[in-house]
C-alpha positions as CSV (number, residue, x, y, z in Angstrom):
1,M,44.5,-41.9,23.6
2,T,41.4,-40.1,22.6
3,A,38.3,-40.6,24.6
4,E,36.4,-40.5,21.5
5,G,37.8,-43.3,20.4
6,L,37.5,-45.4,23.7
7,A,33.5,-46.0,23.2
8,G,32.6,-49.3,24.9
9,H,35.5,-49.0,27.3
10,R,34.1,-48.9,30.7
11,T,37.6,-49.3,32.4
12,A,40.9,-48.8,31.5
13,T,43.4,-51.4,31.5
14,R,46.2,-51.6,34.3
15,T,49.4,-51.0,31.9
16,S,52.3,-48.4,32.0
17,A,51.5,-44.6,31.4
18,V,54.8,-44.6,29.7
19,N,53.8,-45.9,26.2
20,L,53.8,-44.5,22.4
21,P,49.9,-43.3,22.9
22,N,50.7,-41.4,25.5
23,T,53.7,-39.9,24.2
24,L,51.5,-39.0,21.0
25,T,49.0,-37.5,23.3
26,L,51.7,-35.4,25.2
27,G,52.9,-34.2,21.7
28,R,49.8,-32.9,20.8
29,V,49.9,-30.7,23.9
30,L,53.4,-29.5,22.9
31,L,52.4,-28.5,19.7
32,V,49.3,-26.0,21.1
33,P,51.8,-22.9,21.9
34,V,53.5,-23.5,18.4
35,F,50.4,-23.4,16.6
36,A,48.8,-20.5,18.7
37,T,52.4,-18.6,17.8
38,V,52.5,-19.4,13.9
39,L,48.5,-18.2,13.8
40,V,49.2,-14.9,15.9
41,T,52.8,-13.8,14.4
42,G,51.6,-14.9,10.9
43,G,49.0,-12.5,10.2
44,Q,47.0,-13.0,7.3
45,S,50.3,-14.3,5.3
46,T,48.9,-17.4,3.1
47,G,52.3,-19.4,4.2
48,S,51.7,-18.8,7.6
49,R,48.0,-19.6,7.9
50,L,48.8,-22.8,5.4
51,L,51.6,-23.8,8.2
52,A,49.2,-23.0,11.1
53,V,46.5,-25.3,9.5
54,G,49.3,-27.9,9.0
55,L,50.1,-27.9,12.4
56,F,46.5,-28.0,13.6
57,V,45.6,-31.0,11.5
58,A,48.9,-32.9,12.3
59,A,47.7,-32.7,15.9
60,C,44.5,-33.7,15.2
61,L,45.9,-36.9,13.6
62,T,47.8,-38.0,16.8
63,D,44.3,-37.9,18.4
64,V,43.3,-40.6,15.9
65,V,46.4,-42.4,15.9
66,D,47.1,-42.7,19.5
67,G,43.6,-43.9,20.2
68,W,44.1,-46.5,17.5
69,L,47.2,-47.8,18.7
70,A,46.0,-47.9,22.3
71,R,43.1,-50.3,21.2
72,R,45.3,-52.4,19.3
73,W,48.2,-52.7,21.7
74,D,46.1,-53.2,24.7
75,Q,47.5,-49.7,26.4
76,V,44.7,-47.9,27.0
77,T,45.3,-46.2,30.5
78,T,43.5,-44.2,33.1
79,F,45.8,-41.5,32.3
80,G,45.6,-41.2,28.7
81,V,41.7,-41.5,29.0
82,M,42.0,-38.5,31.4
83,V,44.9,-36.4,29.5
84,D,43.4,-36.9,25.7
85,P,40.4,-35.1,26.3
86,V,42.4,-32.1,27.9
87,A,44.8,-32.4,25.0
88,D,42.1,-32.1,22.6
89,K,40.5,-29.3,24.2
90,A,43.5,-27.4,24.7
91,L,44.3,-27.4,21.2
92,V,40.8,-26.6,19.8
93,G,40.2,-24.0,22.8
94,T,43.5,-22.3,22.1
95,A,42.7,-22.2,18.5
96,L,39.1,-20.4,19.0
97,V,40.3,-17.9,21.7
98,T,43.1,-16.7,19.2
99,L,40.7,-16.4,16.3
100,S,38.7,-14.8,18.5
101,L,41.3,-12.4,19.5
102,L,42.3,-11.8,16.0
103,G,38.5,-10.7,15.5
104,E,38.0,-13.3,12.9
105,L,35.6,-15.7,15.3
106,P,32.5,-14.6,17.1
107,W,33.3,-14.8,20.9
108,W,29.9,-15.9,21.9
109,A,30.8,-19.0,20.0
110,T,34.1,-19.7,21.2
111,L,32.7,-18.9,25.2
112,V,29.6,-21.7,24.6
113,V,32.3,-23.9,23.7
114,L,34.8,-23.3,26.3
115,G,32.1,-23.6,28.9
116,R,31.0,-26.7,27.7
117,E,34.1,-28.3,27.7
118,A,35.3,-27.1,30.9
119,A,31.7,-28.5,32.3
120,I,32.4,-31.9,30.8
121,T,35.8,-32.2,32.1
122,G,35.2,-31.4,35.6
123,L,31.9,-33.9,35.2
124,R,34.3,-36.7,34.1
125,M,36.7,-36.1,37.3
126,L,33.2,-35.7,39.3
127,V,31.9,-39.2,38.2
128,L,35.5,-40.9,37.6
129,R,35.2,-43.0,41.0
130,H,31.6,-44.4,39.4
131,G,33.4,-45.3,36.1
132,L,34.3,-43.9,32.6
133,L,31.7,-41.8,30.3
134,P,32.7,-43.1,26.8
135,A,32.0,-40.7,24.2
136,T,28.7,-41.5,21.6
137,R,28.6,-40.7,17.9
138,G,27.4,-37.1,18.7
139,G,30.8,-36.4,20.7
140,K,32.5,-37.8,17.4
141,L,30.6,-35.1,15.4
142,K,31.2,-32.3,17.8
143,C,34.9,-33.1,17.8
144,L,34.8,-33.1,13.6
145,T,32.4,-30.0,13.4
146,Q,35.0,-28.1,16.0
147,N,38.0,-29.1,14.0
148,L,36.4,-28.1,10.7
149,V,35.8,-24.6,11.9
150,V,39.1,-24.1,13.2
151,V,40.5,-25.1,9.7
152,L,37.9,-23.3,7.9
153,Y,38.7,-19.9,10.1
154,V,42.2,-20.2,9.8
155,L,42.5,-21.0,5.9
156,P,43.0,-17.9,3.9
157,L,39.8,-18.6,2.0
158,P,38.8,-16.7,-1.1
159,L,35.7,-14.2,-0.3
160,A,33.3,-16.2,-2.3
161,A,34.4,-19.7,-0.2
162,Q,34.1,-17.8,3.2
163,G,29.8,-18.2,3.3
164,I,30.6,-21.8,4.2
165,R,32.1,-20.7,7.8
166,A,28.7,-19.6,9.7
167,P,26.9,-22.6,8.7
168,V,29.5,-24.9,9.9
169,L,30.4,-22.8,13.4
170,L,26.3,-23.1,14.0
171,L,26.6,-26.6,13.7
172,A,29.6,-27.0,15.8
173,V,27.7,-24.8,18.5
174,A,24.5,-26.7,18.4
175,S,26.4,-30.2,18.4
176,T,28.8,-28.6,21.2
177,V,25.5,-28.0,23.3
178,L,23.7,-31.1,22.6
179,T,26.3,-33.5,23.4
180,G,27.0,-31.8,26.8
181,V,23.4,-32.1,27.8
182,D,23.8,-36.0,27.0
183,Y,27.0,-36.2,28.9
184,L,25.1,-34.7,31.6
185,A,22.3,-37.3,31.2
186,R,24.5,-40.3,31.0
187,A,26.6,-38.9,33.8
188,V,23.6,-39.0,36.4
189,R,22.4,-42.4,35.3
190,L,26.1,-43.8,36.0
191,R,26.3,-42.2,39.3
192,R,22.8,-43.4,40.4
193,G,23.7,-47.2,38.7
194,S,26.9,-47.4,40.5
195,P,27.9,-49.2,43.6
196,A,30.0,-46.5,45.0
197,A,26.8,-44.1,45.1
198,S,24.8,-46.1,47.7
């Protein structure tokens, strides 16, 4: 169940981690190597590129569905809150690294995104005993723009349409950095206001 879909949840309900939302999250993890394999082995084939985009979009949709189901069925778990962001980062991170290895996406953008995501994952674990860090609208924009970057760079766009890629990439990197700073500030406030810090 998506952390982006858990805004407002300060704690996860005590429910079994074995449920449909968590199964969808794990399914998203399993799609990562399949997506990467199709992207690498398919080359510039239009069919392979469209298949890769389809797999990526399907994985992104599970992110939306698992969060909705978790809230609707009251199946929000600590496992889901922690694993879901990792699944998201694995999906997007693998896509960005693969595109950079193929020479289609600049490495500086990939490294900025990966560095930020690794730092926030560590930060979430560091402050877990003080509480959860729910996502903000900025975090949702960050995810949306990162996903859009992957789709635009994987799609076999005609040359005339490829100009849209760079502006969206810059927006994704900017939102990635700014939301990272916001998470850090909120983590500091959470720790200072937590009884566990005293």
